[in-house]
C-alpha angles and dihedrals in degrees: 000000000000118000110220120197118229116276110257117228103249103159137048099208138045092302088080089060092048090048089050090054091049095047095048090046088054092046093051092046092050092047090049092051098044093255099304132106094210116117097009119169115251088249094053091045091052093048094054097042099046121069112224116244137204126223115231142151106286101180146354132186144159107212122206121261112294096349121126105227136181112251095180138358116198110233120231115274093024138089137191122231127198096001119187130194125210118194120198124185107208092179130103092239139057111269139178132237140190132206124191138172118217112201110227092354091297118178115269114289133171093237090064095066118112091178126012125191092345110177117233118185124237115285093004140126133199139174111249114247090240096088115163100034115177119201132186132202116309095010115135132209111211129188141191135200125198093207108028089240100095124104126204129200126187120196132176145107115304109205132191112235114221 
């Protein structure tokens, strides 16, 4: 049996919790395999080479009427996995919205739009059809509201790229 030292407290935020999950996953795999990484199952190999992530709200905004605005920019050395966008019309009338993804922060282009002038009824919300959005470093999610009374929320897992 392998003797593992206690995990030191290295981070002040939720990264410590993620590190602990990874550490104990590694410990379990190595104990199951008599301390070696030879002949690991693909599931065990994945569990010790992938840092766990936590889904959370990444960004929220309520853009001005008819102004294309950046909801979220992915920082260098990070990526977003399984991003989801929720759209809420706080207004008293039907409105339209747009959502685009600009790879590497490219200038606005029609080919970037996931949703374009999609109607949303008054006092209503909806999950955008683009569930499971994956973004890489420097990508930008941009949003647009026809009435200035639409809120956008992006959630997902933000991961550091090594």
